[in-house]
Each structure stands twice: as C-alpha cells, then as structure tokens.
N, C-alpha and C positions, 0 to 999 in steps of 0.2 A: 294416169292419164285423168281417173274420174275425178280425183282432187283438183287437179290443173284446171279440169273446164266446170267445176263448180265454184271455184275459186275467179274463175273468169267470168260466171254467167252471174255471182252474188257480186263484184266489183264492177260490173259493166256500166252501171248508171255513171258511176264516180270517176269513169278514165279521162273525162276533159272537164268533172268536176268536181277533186278533191273536197275532201273533208277530212280534219284533221281529229278523228274521234273516234274510239271503238265500239262506240255504241249509233247502231243503225239498223235498220230491219236488214235482216240475211236474205230474203226472197221475197221481191215484191214484182206486179206483174208488169213493170216499167223495164223489168229487167229479161237480158237474153242470153247468148252467146255471142261471142264477138269473132272476127280475122283470127286470132288467138286458137281459138280452140279448133276453126274448120284447117288453119294448117300445122296444129299439132295432129288432127285424125291425118291428116295426108305425111306427116312425119312417118306416122307408123305406119302407114299402107307401104311406103317407100321400104322401112326396115323388112317389115312383113314379105313385099315381094320381088325387091329389088329392082334394079336400073337408072334410073336418071332421075334425082330429086328434084331437079328444078321442073320435071314434066309433071309430079307428081302435085308440085302447089300450084302450077298454073293450069292442069286439070281440077284440083277443090277449087280454087278460087274461081274459076270461071263456071264450074257448074253448082256450086251452092252458095246461094246468096247472102251476105249476111246483114242479120236485121239491126244489129248495133253498132254505129261508130262506122264500120266501113274499113275498107284499107286503105294504109297511106297512100299518099299520093303520089309516092316515088313508086311503091309497089303497083300499084293501078298503072303508071307507065309501063313499070315494066312487063305487066300481062296485055297492053295495049301495043307494046312492040312485038312481042310476042305472036301475038294476032297477027299484025301485020305484015309480019317478015319470015315469020316461022321460026326464029331463031330467040333463045331466052340467054341474055347475057347479063352479068351482075353488074349491078351500079353503084358499088362502094358505099352501101349504106353502112355508118356505125348505129343506126337504129336498133331497139330493142325486140325488134322482131322474128328476129335469129334465136336470140333467147327464149323467148314465149313460146315458141314452138318446138323446140329440142327435148325438151322434158323425156321423151320414148326412146332418145337413142342412149341415156343414163341406165334404162332398163334391160337394152339388147344386147349388151356385150359382156365380155367375161373377163378384158384387162380395161386398166385404165388407158391401154396404148391405143386400143380399137377405138374405145369410146371417144379419147379426143378426139382420133380421125374421122371417126365417124361424124362427131359437131361440126369440124371443118368443114366436112365436103357439105353439109347440112344448112350452114352458113352461108359458105362461099357463093352458091350458085346464084345468090341475090345479094346478101350482104359481104363482099369482100374486103370491106373496109376491117385492118388489123382489130379494131373494137366491135366490129359487128362479129368477126370471129373467136375473139378471145370472151367474149359475153356468152356466147353459143357452148362453147367449150368450160367455161367455169362452171355455167349450170347444170350441164351433162356430167362434169365431174362430179359435183355436189349430190346428184342424183346417183351415181352410180357407187360413189364412198357411202352415201346412206345405206345403201342396199346393202350393202357390205358388212352395217352394222360397225360403223367407225363411228367415234361419239362425235358430237355435235360441234366440241371443241375442237378437236383435232380436223374436221373439216373445214372450219373457220381458217384455220392456222392455215391448210394446204392450198387454199382460195386465196388466201391473203398475200402469201409467200410465190405462189406460181404466177397469179395474174394481177398481183399487185390491187386489191380491192381491199379497201379498210372495212372490216365488218367488227369492229370493234364498238361500235356506236350502237346504242339502243334503239329503239322503235322511240321509246320518249325521247331523246334527243336529237333525232332526226325531224320528228315532229313539228316543232315548232318554226326551224327554216327551211323543211323541205318546199320545191315548188315544181309543178309539173315537168316531168321532164322524161323523153322517149329515146333517149340514148342509151347505149349498154353501160356504158360508163358511169351514167347518172341514174341508171335504175339498177342495177345487177348489184 
C-alpha cells in the first residue's frame, strides 16, 4: 500500500497532464494524494473489519476530502445518490478506479480463488461492468502472484491468458502513442 500511495502522490500532477519521459521531479509541493489513495485505504479497512465494501467506499469518500483531481463524475453521482436515498447501487463503470483501489486485496488472501472473488466484490459495488471487474481482478491477481514470488514473466503470461491484456509491449513502445485513458481496458 505504501508503494501504491507514493506512486499516487508522485503521479498526481500528471494524471490529467501526461508527460512522456522518465525525467520529472519525484515530489514537489503541487503533489498530493488522490481519490485512489483514499479508496485504497477504504479497501484495506474493509478487508480488516468486514462488512459491505460499498459502505467503506462511501464513508471514506464522504469523510476525507480529496485535494487533487477529486473523485470521478460517475463516482460523485454514486455518492450523491447514496446520500439522498441511502442506497449504494453500482453504475456499470469500466473505469480504472476499481483497479486503482484493489491492491490490498492481493495481500489479504491465501488462495487465488479467494483473491479473485474479493476483487470482484470490491469492484462490483460501483464498477459492475465486466471490464471494471476484470481490471480489478487482474491487478489483485498480479499482487497475489508477486507475493508468492512468481516470476514477472509468469505473472505477465497469466494476466495475458486469463484477462486478455497485452503486456508484451514495453513502456518505450507504448509511450509515443499513449493517450490518457481512464478505462480498465486502456490502463491496466
């Protein structure tokens, strides 16, 4: 989680203003945590204490302000609906938020099956589109497998065959053509 949150902070100022270089200041005064860090902490809290994960996402998002970027429009609408009706219903998103917050799931379970099930639950309460669920499961599985000391090439092959993501391109191959993409299928 520490690495995830540090990465969130370091990349926060570039989220909507991409740079295509490895040369950038790591930490500057303009950087801060985003919605992804807030909801990663909510995921960990859910895993530690149980209950309904949607309630944790709602509670953290309404209690802790997000200094940079803010929550996505559809998530904000989910929060608003929850405040008005008391019901938290998924909204069919394939956005990468489900994958951005799922890291703790990869640490919490002893089996791949348990990990994939919890990743599905963590995603489906908001991002119940098949791609939103798939992205969360791919990230959680990657963390789980890395924790098992599985080789990076084996993790890559597993993610490609199980989730149909092309992971054979290098960053140098992706960088010239990459454009900002908030979907799970575009960013995972």
